[in-house]
C-alpha positions in Angstrom: 20.1 -5.6 12.3 23.9 -5.7 10.5 25.9 -2.7 11.0 27.6 -2.9 7.9 26.8 -3.8 4.8 29.4 -4.8 2.0 28.5 -3.8 -1.8 30.9 -5.3 -4.6 31.1 -1.9 -6.2 29.4 1.4 -6.5 27.3 0.5 -9.8 25.1 -1.4 -7.1 23.4 1.6 -6.3 24.2 3.4 -9.7 21.7 2.4 -12.3 18.6 4.0 -11.8 17.3 7.6 -12.9 17.0 10.2 -11.8 20.3 10.1 -10.2 18.4 11.1 -6.6 17.3 7.3 -6.9 21.0 6.1 -7.4 21.4 7.4 -3.8 18.4 6.7 -1.8 20.0 3.2 -1.8 23.0 3.7 0.5 21.4 7.1 2.2 18.7 4.9 3.6 21.0 2.4 4.6 23.2 5.5 6.3 20.0 7.2 8.0 19.5 3.9 9.8 22.9 3.5 11.3 24.1 1.2 8.6 27.6 1.6 6.9 27.8 1.0 3.4 32.0 -0.3 2.6 32.4 -0.9 -1.0 35.0 -3.8 -1.4 36.2 -3.6 -4.6 36.1 0.6 -5.5 39.6 2.0 -4.5 38.9 5.4 -3.0 35.1 5.0 -2.6 35.3 4.5 1.2 37.4 7.5 1.9 35.7 10.4 3.8 35.3 14.0 2.5 35.9 15.3 -0.9 37.8 12.5 -2.4 35.3 9.7 -1.3 32.6 11.8 -2.9 34.1 12.5 -6.1 34.9 8.8 -6.6 31.5 7.6 -6.2 29.6 10.5 -8.1 32.1 9.4 -11.0 31.7 5.6 -10.3 27.9 6.2 -10.4 27.6 8.5 -13.6 30.0 5.6 -15.3 27.8 2.8 -14.2 24.4 5.0 -15.2 26.2 5.8 -18.6 26.8 2.0 -19.0 23.4 0.6 -18.1 21.7 2.9 -20.7 24.1 1.8 -23.5 23.5 -1.9 -22.7 20.2 -1.6 -23.0 20.4 0.2 -26.0 22.3 -2.5 -27.7 19.7 -5.0 -26.0 16.6 -3.4 -27.5 18.4 -3.0 -30.5 18.9 -6.7 -31.1 16.1 -7.8 -29.9 14.0 -5.3 -32.6 16.0 -6.5 -35.3 14.8 -9.5 -37.3 16.5 -12.5 -37.3 
């Protein structure tokens, strides 16, 4: 089993609803001893409050983006051509 998982950014774990589901993926890995490293998120790998704030902000932004994108896709597929 891998000791480390490299993840491009926080949004990979952040598109689900409710917010608890977004944490489940990274939490499940940490619980079995796998370290999650975000490769393109400055500050997300920091220990303590700074890292937590960065991850929570990025998760919220990714979730909001996903919701808005789905609304655009639904509105364009629902309109007649």
